[in-house]
N, C-alpha and C positions, 0 to 999 in steps of 0.2 A: 362553443361558448363555455367558458369555465368561470366558476365563482371561487373566490378565496374567502371563506368565512373568517371574520376577525372578531376577537373578543374586545369588548369595550365596557366602560362603566359610565353610569350617569348618577349624579347625586340628586335626590329629590328632597325638597323641604316642604313639609306639610303645614297646614294652617296653625298647628300647635307650636310651630317653630322647630320641631324635631326634624333633623336631617338623617336620611338613610342612603346607603350605597346600594345601587341596583347594578347587578352584573349581568351582562348579556353574552352568553357563551353556550356551549353544548349542554351543560347542566341545566341552564335556564330553559332551553328548548325541550329537554327531557322532562323537566318539572311541569312545563306547560302541557305536554301530552298527558302526563299523569294526572294533572289537575282536572282536565276535561273528563277523563275516565272516572276518577274518584268522585268529583263533585256533580257531574252531569250525566254520567253513564254513557258517554259518547267517546268513540275512538276518533280522535282528530289528529292528523299528522301535521307536521310543520307547515307545508304549503297551504293547507286549509286554514290553519290558525292565522297565518300572515294575511290571507285573503279576508278572513273575518275581521281582523284588526283594521285592514284597509277600508272595509265597508263601515267602520265605526261601531262595531258590536261592543256593547258594554261588557258582555261576558268575556270577550277576547281581551279587552283592556284590563279587566280584573285579573284574569288568569296571567296575562303578561306581567302585570305589576307584582302579583304574588310570587310568581316564579323568579322574577329578577331580584326581588328582595331576598328570597330564600337562597338563591345562587350567590347573592352578595354577602351571605353569612348571617342574616337575621334569623334567629330562632323564632318561628312563627307557625301557628296553625291557621287553618282556613277560617274558623269562627272568629278568632281574634282579628285577623285581617279584615274580614267582612264587616265586623261590628265597629272596629276602631280606626282602621286605616282607609278602607275603601268607602269613604263617605262622600256626600255631595260636595262638601267644602274642599276635599282633597282631590276630587275627580280630575280637574284640569291639569294639575301638577303631575299626577300619576300618568294620565294619558300622554301628555307631552314627553315625559321621560321614557315611556315605553316606545312610543313612535320613534323618537330620536335614537334610542338604544338599538332597536331592531334595524333601523335604517343604516346604522353604523356597522352592523354585522354583515350586511349584504351590499358590498360595494358594486359599482357599475361593472358589468361583465367586461372582460378583456376583449378588445376588438380583434377581429380575425383579419389577418393580412389577406389582401385580395389574391395574392399568389397561392396562399394556403387553401383558399376556397376553390380554386381551379383544379387543385390536385385531388 
């Protein structure tokens, strides 16, 4: 089974009416790993991050949104993000963008031909 990671972008519009580009690529994944270490003192690799996101972890959603915004080119620090962007009013929009963006990075695995499996 092989995966071909794909870069994609999502635009998110916050309650304030401001729109931001979120980019989902390897930089975003590296930013997510770094944010876990910097903000929470945890080493979290990409599969664990994706699993936490899938379980609905607010921390994973915050880290995913922050990382995608930074990867999209927004000059942002954690305090500004936490205080002004990751608010209750913006939560659903950010969560939906992160889930859609990450889902777009990991397409369905290529199916294996039955003849290949026998060899």
